[in-house]
KOLKOL-858454 format. One record per residue (C-alpha): y negated, x negated, z; residue number from 1. Coordinates in Angstrom, 3 decimals, always signed. Each point is the difference from the previous one (the first is absolute). Example, Ala and Ser with C-alpha at 12.3 -4.5 7.8 and 13.67 -1.06 7.14 Angstrom:
<nodes>
         v         u         w    i
    +4.500   -12.300    +7.800    1
    -3.440    -1.370    -0.660    2
</nodes>
This chain:
<nodes>
         v         u         w    i
  -108.198  -124.924   +78.333    1
    -1.502    +2.986    +1.629    2
    +0.644    -1.130    +3.355    3
    -2.150    -3.609    -0.982    4
    -2.701    +2.498    -1.724    5
    -0.276    +2.180    +3.020    6
    -0.293    -3.420    +2.300    7
    -2.524    -1.438    -2.204    8
    -2.356    +3.002    +0.022    9
    +0.422    +0.480    +3.706   10
    -0.842    -3.899    +0.634   11
    -2.964    +0.383    -2.341   12
    -0.860    +3.335    +2.158   13
    +0.174    -1.720    +2.927   14
    -2.584    -3.677    -1.491   15
    +3.014    -1.382    -0.373   16
    +0.614    -2.002    -3.528   17
    +2.571    -0.508    -2.601   18
    +0.668    -1.680    -2.592   19
    +2.744    +0.844    -3.169   20
    -0.480    -3.631    -2.060   21
    +1.347    -3.381    +0.727   22
    -2.183    -2.869    -0.101   23
    +1.520    -0.670    -3.432   24
    -1.741    +2.625    -1.011   25
    -3.427    -0.627    +2.026   26
    +0.076    -3.028    -2.307   27
    +0.864    +1.416    -3.382   28
    -2.643    +3.251    +0.654   29
    -2.353    -2.556    +1.059   30
    +0.167    -2.274    -3.364   31
    -0.470    +3.001    -1.650   32
    -3.006    +0.850    +1.956   33
    -1.703    -3.105    -0.575   34
    +0.768    -0.497    -3.362   35
    -1.780    +3.641    -0.772   36
    -2.969    -1.127    +2.242   37
    -0.569    -3.053    -1.431   38
    -0.298    +1.751    -3.450   39
    -3.552    +1.025    +1.215   40
    -0.889    -2.380    +2.591   41
    -1.977    -2.545    -0.752   42
    +1.760    -3.450    +2.113   43
    -1.792    -2.954    +1.191   44
    +1.389    -2.601    -1.683   45
    -1.852    -3.472    +1.291   46
    +2.186    -2.289    +2.136   47
    -3.465    -1.069    +1.962   48
    -0.033    +3.453    +0.805   49
    +3.771    +1.816    +0.367   50
    +1.207    -3.479    +0.918   51
    -1.327    -0.047    +3.444   52
    -0.176    +4.109    +0.209   53
    +4.402    -0.664    -0.436   54
    +0.452    -2.796    +2.604   55
    -1.209    +2.272    +2.239   56
    +2.477    +3.040    -0.736   57
    +2.841    -2.133    -0.521   58
    -0.817    -1.675    +3.579   59
    +0.248    +3.633    +1.264   60
    +2.678    +1.188    -1.690   61
    +2.190    -3.054    +1.124   62
    +1.227    +1.956    +3.128   63
    +3.627    -0.142    +0.504   64
    -0.233    +3.644    +1.666   65
    -1.095    +1.365    -3.451   66
    +2.372    +1.450    -2.533   67
    +1.065    -2.831    -2.932   68
    -2.382    +1.006    -2.619   69
    -1.646    -1.658    -2.763   70
    -3.788    +0.293    +1.307   71
    -2.467    -0.769    -2.725   72
    -3.916    +0.036    +0.070   73
    -2.559    +1.482    -1.827   74
    -3.697    +0.428    +0.242   75
    -1.485    +2.916    -2.476   76
    -3.650    -0.813    -1.433   77
    -1.581    +3.399    +0.928   78
    -2.463    +0.910    +2.366   79
    +1.830    +3.027    +1.513   80
    +0.537    -0.939    +3.365   81
    +4.315    +1.201    +0.370   82
    +3.516    -2.301    -0.110   83
    +2.982    +1.111    -1.382   84
    +3.496    -0.914    +1.614   85
    +3.163    +0.686    -2.869   86
    +3.310    +0.567    +1.895   87
    +2.039    -2.966    -0.354   88
    -2.941    -2.880    +0.498   89
    -3.114    +0.818    -2.520   90
    -3.047    -0.545    +1.840   91
    -3.085    +0.924    -1.883   92
    -3.718    -0.566    +2.179   93
    -3.002    +0.945    -2.005   94
    -3.222    -2.146    -0.346   95
    -2.448    +2.636    +1.882   96
    +2.363    -0.275    +3.224   97
    +0.537    -3.823    -0.275   98
    -3.686    -0.682    +0.015   99
    -0.361    +1.749    +3.223  100
    +2.103    -2.665    +2.093  101
    -2.211    -2.485    +2.034  102
    +2.716    -2.684    +0.505  103
    +3.682    -0.574    -1.191  104
    +0.962    +2.039    +3.238  105
    -1.467    +3.725    -1.677  106
    +1.614    -0.941    -3.632  107
    +3.725    -0.706    +2.286  108
    -0.964    +3.013    +1.631  109
    -0.142    +1.979    -4.052  110
    +2.969    -1.529    -0.784  111
    +2.093    +0.052    +3.013  112
    -0.549    +4.216    +0.168  113
    +1.427    +0.207    -3.359  114
    +3.043    -2.498    +0.459  115
    +0.842    +2.542    +3.413  116
    +0.273    +3.039    -2.200  117
    +2.006    -1.683    -2.613  118
    +2.388    -1.785    +2.384  119
    +0.198    +3.154    +1.914  120
    +0.749    +1.890    -3.091  121
    -2.539    +2.821    +0.286  122
    -0.599    +0.869    -3.886  123
    +4.068    +1.062    -0.577  124
    -0.362    +1.950    +3.585  125
    -2.755    +1.552    -1.213  126
    +1.976    +0.546    -3.938  127
    +3.062    +1.138    +2.457  128
    -1.957    +2.747    +2.202  129
    -1.854    +1.076    -3.520  130
    +3.638    +0.591    -1.268  131
    +1.863    +1.584    +2.931  132
    -3.174    +3.173    -1.435  133
    +0.056    -0.603    -3.191  134
    +3.208    -0.627    -1.203  135
    +3.166    +0.935    +2.621  136
    +2.246    -0.360    -2.984  137
    -0.341    -3.176    -1.231  138
    +0.195    -1.228    +3.503  139
    +3.219    +1.682    +0.583  140
    +1.279    -1.454    -3.103  141
    -1.129    -3.190    +1.179  142
    -2.387    -2.898    -1.997  143
    +1.500    -1.494    -2.975  144
    -0.725    -2.449    -2.030  145
    -3.970    -0.921    -0.239  146
    -0.471    +1.564    -3.405  147
    +1.934    +3.469    +1.524  148
    -2.479    +0.027    +2.871  149
    -2.876    -1.072    -2.171  150
    +0.310    +2.513    -2.186  151
    +0.276    +2.497    +3.139  152
    -3.298    -1.172    +1.492  153
    -1.750    +0.636    -3.580  154
    +1.009    +3.658    -0.033  155
    -1.398    +0.720    +3.395  156
    -3.091    -1.648    -0.645  157
    +0.328    -2.888    +2.504  158
    -1.946    -2.811    -2.419  159
    +0.401    -3.682    +0.611  160
    -2.628    -2.706    +0.108  161
    -3.290    +0.270    +1.882  162
    +0.168    +3.532    +0.222  163
    +3.270    +0.043    +1.549  164
    -0.103    +3.183    +2.631  165
    +2.592    -2.109    +2.195  166
    -2.808    -2.713    +0.543  167
    -1.623    +2.383    +2.298  168
    +0.701    -0.579    +3.304  169
    +0.539    +2.163    +3.102  170
    -1.679    -0.472    +3.485  171
    +3.351    -1.348    +1.678  172
    +0.484    -1.796    -2.885  173
    -3.407    -1.363    +0.164  174
    +0.879    -1.010    +3.924  175
    +3.010    -1.942    -0.873  176
    -1.502    -2.064    -2.766  177
    -3.132    -0.667    +2.189  178
    +2.664    -1.437    +3.204  179
    +2.026    -2.081    -2.824  180
    -3.090    -1.241    -1.702  181
    -1.740    -1.603    +3.119  182
    +3.498    -1.671    +0.996  183
    +0.228    -1.188    -3.075  184
    -3.266    -1.465    +0.670  185
    +0.365    -1.681    +2.684  186
    +3.151    -1.550    -0.572  187
    -1.494    -1.697    -3.471  188
    -3.048    -1.050    +2.779  189
    -2.374    +2.468    -0.809  190
    -2.060    +2.383    +2.258  191
    +0.990    +2.719    +0.533  192
    -3.259    +1.347    +0.570  193
    -1.186    -0.236    -3.474  194
    +1.997    +2.469    -0.163  195
    -1.919    +2.225    +1.900  196
    -3.182    -0.910    -1.448  197
    +1.172    +0.744    -3.556  198
    +0.653    +3.627    +0.671  199
    -3.693    -0.031    +1.749  200
    -1.152    -0.868    -2.852  201
    +1.527    +2.334    -2.230  202
    -0.869    +2.633    +2.396  203
    -3.457    -0.797    -0.277  204
    +0.253    +0.519    -3.913  205
    +0.861    +3.265    +0.129  206
    -2.228    +1.222    +2.892  207
    -3.126    -1.408    -2.395  208
    -2.785    +1.511    -1.491  209
    +2.160    +0.431    -3.226  210
    +2.882    +1.979    +2.267  211
    +2.097    -0.882    -2.668  212
    +3.814    -1.305    +1.764  213
    +1.282    -3.076    -2.263  214
    +3.180    +0.403    -1.889  215
    +1.539    -2.105    +2.875  216
    -0.545    +2.785    +2.321  217
    +1.054    +2.742    -2.634  218
    +3.462    -1.613    -0.148  219
    +0.172    -1.445    +3.405  220
    -1.612    +2.870    +2.684  221
    -2.019    -1.926    +2.611  222
    -1.200    +1.129    +3.624  223
    -3.316    -0.416    +1.023  224
    +1.287    -2.430    +2.523  225
    +2.526    -2.224    -0.196  226
    +3.293    +1.382    +1.568  227
    +0.890    -0.565    +3.802  228
    +3.535    -1.026    -0.732  229
    -1.268    -3.113    -2.845  230
    -3.363    -1.234    +2.604  231
    +2.453    -0.095    +2.789  232
    +2.242    -2.561    -2.363  233
    -3.083    -1.772    -1.141  234
    -0.960    -0.338    +3.555  235
    +3.180    -1.968    +1.042  236
    +0.642    -1.940    -3.274  237
    -3.598    -1.608    +0.490  238
    +0.783    -1.019    +3.525  239
    -0.749    -3.360    +0.211  240
    +0.355    -0.197    -3.936  241
    -1.754    -3.187    -1.807  242
    -0.807    +0.547    -3.502  243
    +0.932    -2.417    -3.150  244
    -2.325    +0.818    -2.838  245
    -1.625    -1.618    -2.286  246
    -3.342    +1.122    -0.951  247
    -0.989    -2.217    -2.832  248
    +2.715    +1.206    -2.127  249
    -0.642    +3.260    +0.708  250
    -3.648    -0.183    -1.046  251
    +1.053    -1.694    -3.072  252
    +2.180    +2.844    -0.950  253
    -3.050    +2.137    +1.070  254
    -2.181    -1.805    -1.816  255
    +2.028    -0.042    -3.370  256
    +0.963    +3.540    +0.413  257
    -3.928    +0.508    -0.088  258
    -0.109    -1.590    -3.077  259
    +2.331    +1.544    -2.028  260
    -1.085    +2.841    -2.693  261
    +0.974    +3.374    +0.750  262
    +1.958    +1.609    -3.623  263
    -1.857    +1.088    -2.605  264
    +0.270    +3.756    +0.441  265
    +2.527    +2.024    -2.824  266
    -2.386    +2.048    -0.495  267
    -2.280    -2.409    -1.691  268
    +2.867    -1.306    -2.154  269
    +0.472    +1.657    -2.846  270
    +3.508    +2.474    -0.019  271
    +1.778    +0.981    -3.056  272
    +2.713    +1.757    +1.400  273
    -0.066    +3.855    -0.263  274
    -1.087    +1.403    +3.306  275
    +3.132    +2.668    +1.233  276
    -2.625    +2.174    +1.412  277
    -3.150    -0.391    -2.613  278
    -1.139    +3.531    +0.227  279
    -2.340    +1.247    +3.075  280
    +0.041    +3.341    +1.788  281
    -3.203    +0.858    +1.837  282
    -0.651    +2.696    +2.574  283
    -2.046    +2.191    -1.316  284
    -2.806    -1.090    +3.035  285
    +1.312    -3.193    -0.342  286
    +1.672    +0.089    +3.658  287
    +2.999    -2.526    -1.860  288
    +1.106    -1.251    -2.928  289
    +3.565    -1.279    -0.801  290
    +1.460    -1.140    -3.257  291
    +3.103    +1.018    -2.133  292
    +2.019    -0.879    -3.045  293
    -1.738    +0.858    -3.334  294
    +2.471    +2.762    -1.457  295
    -0.110    +1.677    +3.083  296
    -1.044    +3.434    +0.413  297
    -2.460    +1.263    +2.952  298
    +0.251    +3.111    +0.816  299
    -2.436    +1.788    +2.386  300
    +1.239    +1.704    +3.485  301
    -3.288    +1.081    +1.995  302
    -3.250    -1.684    +0.605  303
    +1.005    -2.933    +1.643  304
    +3.418    -0.801    -1.681  305
    +2.334    -0.281    -3.142  306
    +3.156    -1.027    -1.605  307
    +0.481    -2.818    -2.154  308
    +3.640    -0.822    -1.814  309
    +1.031    -0.391    -2.976  310
    +0.658    +2.725    -2.563  311
    +3.648    +0.754    +1.067  312
    -0.713    -0.747    +3.806  313
    -1.078    +3.813    +0.688  314
    +2.044    +2.720    +0.200  315
    -0.989    +3.899    +0.685  316
    +1.834    +2.262    +2.572  317
    -0.789    +2.597    +2.357  318
    -2.160    -1.821    +2.272  319
    -2.092    -1.568    -3.031  320
    +0.688    -3.694    -1.051  321
    +2.476    -2.143    +1.078  322
    -0.239    -3.358    -0.616  323
    +3.324    -1.792    -1.031  324
    -2.039    -3.409    -0.583  325
    -3.622    -0.968    +0.666  326
    -2.407    +0.866    +2.711  327
    -2.241    +2.338    +1.553  328
    -2.657    -0.377    +2.660  329
    -2.593    +1.805    +1.616  330
    -2.055    +0.174    +3.193  331
    +1.576    +1.489    +3.128  332
    -2.401    +1.487    +2.255  333
    +0.676    -1.117    +3.613  334
    -2.707    +1.400    +1.824  335
    +0.900    +0.884    +4.051  336
    -2.472    +1.315    +2.140  337
    -1.163    -2.600    +2.568  338
    +2.523    -2.598    -0.560  339
    +0.839    -2.105    -2.823  340
    +3.767    -0.951    -1.402  341
    +1.234    -3.569    -0.534  342
    +1.873    -1.016    -3.478  343
    +2.754    +0.830    +1.099  344
    -0.443    +3.174    +1.766  345
    -1.924    +1.046    -3.213  346
    +2.921    -1.128    -2.335  347
    +2.209    +1.761    +1.324  348
    -1.651    +2.981    +0.410  349
    -0.452    -0.381    -4.395  350
    +3.971    -0.092    +0.350  351
    +0.463    +2.643    +1.684  352
    -2.148    +1.976    -2.691  353
    +1.436    -1.448    -3.060  354
    +3.603    +0.770    +1.553  355
    -0.766    +3.694    +0.119  356
    -0.788    +0.320    -2.994  357
    +3.436    -2.126    -0.650  358
    +2.660    -0.022    +2.058  359
    +1.975    -1.951    -2.131  360
    -2.012    -3.332    +1.445  361
    +1.792    -1.506    +2.583  362
    -1.968    -2.152    +1.902  363
    +1.481    -2.372    +3.064  364
    -2.386    -0.554    +2.988  365
    -0.747    -3.925    -0.353  366
    -0.222    -0.182    -3.216  367
    -3.470    -1.052    -0.122  368
    -1.472    -3.760    -0.515  369
    -3.711    -0.815    -0.230  370
    -1.844    -1.141    -3.223  371
    -3.914    -0.793    -1.382  372
    -1.420    +2.733    -1.832  373
    -3.363    -0.836    -1.367  374
    -0.167    -2.926    +2.944  375
    +0.749    +2.483    +2.413  376
    +3.054    +0.674    +2.278  377
    +2.118    +2.201    -1.683  378
    +3.654    +1.334    +0.414  379
    +2.817    +0.322    -2.708  380
    +3.117    +2.502    +1.168  381
    +3.132    -0.015    -2.343  382
    +1.672    +3.577    -0.537  383
    +3.260    +0.733    -1.633  384
    -0.441    +3.717    -1.988  385
    +3.343    +1.732    -1.354  386
    -1.126    +0.715    -3.819  387
    +0.574    +3.704    -0.677  388
    +1.209    -0.318    -3.336  389
    +2.303    -2.652    +0.169  390
    +2.387    -1.655    +2.508  391
    -2.371    -3.299    -0.112  392
    -2.347    -0.844    +2.914  393
    -3.615    -0.955    -0.528  394
    -1.926    -2.467    +2.544  395
    -3.018    +1.304    +0.994  396
    -2.899    -2.849    +1.115  397
    -2.716    +2.243    +1.907  398
    -3.319    -2.441    +0.849  399
    -2.761    +1.213    +1.935  400
    -3.292    -1.381    +1.387  401
    -2.761    +1.497    +2.853  402
    -3.170    +0.757    -2.557  403
    -2.152    +1.366    +2.575  404
    +0.884    +3.667    +1.480  405
    +2.429    -0.013    -2.762  406
    +3.228    -1.801    -1.043  407
    +0.314    -1.545    -3.751  408
    +3.585    +0.279    -1.419  409
    +1.852    -1.115    -2.514  410
    +4.179    +1.498    -0.593  411
    +1.962    -2.158    -2.814  412
    +2.926    +1.236    -1.443  413
    +2.517    -1.588    -1.907  414
    +4.020    +0.812    -0.614  415
    +2.325    -2.959    +2.335  416
    +1.269    -1.393    -2.739  417
    -3.198    -0.543    -2.273  418
    -2.235    -0.746    +3.001  419
    +0.156    -3.913    -0.178  420
    -1.246    +0.765    -3.386  421
    -3.152    +1.989    +1.796  422
    -0.526    -2.056    +2.685  423
    -2.456    -2.932    -1.445  424
    -2.455    +2.836    -1.095  425
    +0.330    +1.878    +2.961  426
    -1.063    -3.047    +1.783  427
    -2.832    -0.836    -2.763  428
    -1.212    +4.014    +0.570  429
    -0.333    -0.746    +4.249  430
    -1.640    -3.532    -0.327  431
    -2.732    +1.797    -3.226  432
    -0.942    +2.772    +2.846  433
    -3.612    -0.289    +1.057  434
    -1.187    +2.277    +2.740  435
    -4.149    +0.237    +0.165  436
</nodes>
């Protein structure tokens, strides 16, 4: 098994791909993810709208070259420009993205792209990469029953649903998905050139006046221009191509979609459930704010930072206060003369600083995933810490986001056997962060 892990690491180093999950586990993982996602997604249930949409999806997914999966297609009633394709075949296209389509070919391009990611098993390939660096012992022991590896994912801070980090693909995977997508389109008699047009529209959004990339780009990193390999494949497939389109049906679909009311914002609905992060911590100069649970205590650690933890979550030590369960946050100076650091470079510099203060932190290069912090790109690094007071280990999340000439960071800590209990609170606290 050691040789297997070494071989996998070498494969990843050389840009290759490895997948420790079976196709059956793809279906199980995707089913759990879709179930969790649908708790927060407003899905369109109008057959006059999603019936036509699903028909195009089925036409694309019936290709015999694809793995035997039960694909299902849903429209999310949201203005967001985004799409999701979970392992196993559940595909979600957001209304904000659908409204970019000018014809049924461009609609097919959106669906074919997500089908391609799912069929290529990119989600569990990404998850396998994370597990190699975050849980090599679990990999060596072998992936067991669904409940067991699901619990392991929770301990490592790997969430399911719409925030699943394994749905953020690499550029190599985007290239592979693009090539497969245009082939699926051609086989289903859709114009493959619509894929190029769709990418151009997405690039126009992220380079527009707002300069804010849509969520789709966060999960699907795009170049300014289409990859030469995809462009060549489109040229090859469109030679002498005659499109079979149903423009009248598409216009009806688009009209019905435009008439559909958006869901009422949740903030406008009275919610009697207790807020797990009902208290608000505000920086003295209002640089940032974040929520925390009622009953947790705030201890200032300097002009820009603090520790927030339950009453028994902090222990005194020679080096100051140690957190056993709770969060520490602050601003970390990353100003460098004549150049600026990327988020990854700044995060790695912070981790070196944290390790200098605590040598028990076990940092594995690559154990980092992207996320959003106050609506901007952030990063979460998962670290295992050997606790000083016992033989048990602690799970540490280091969450970072660039903030002017500094790095805003949060360090979440909980014992490994209790982390699943604290994880929802930590995730709520991350979502509550607002930087000015």
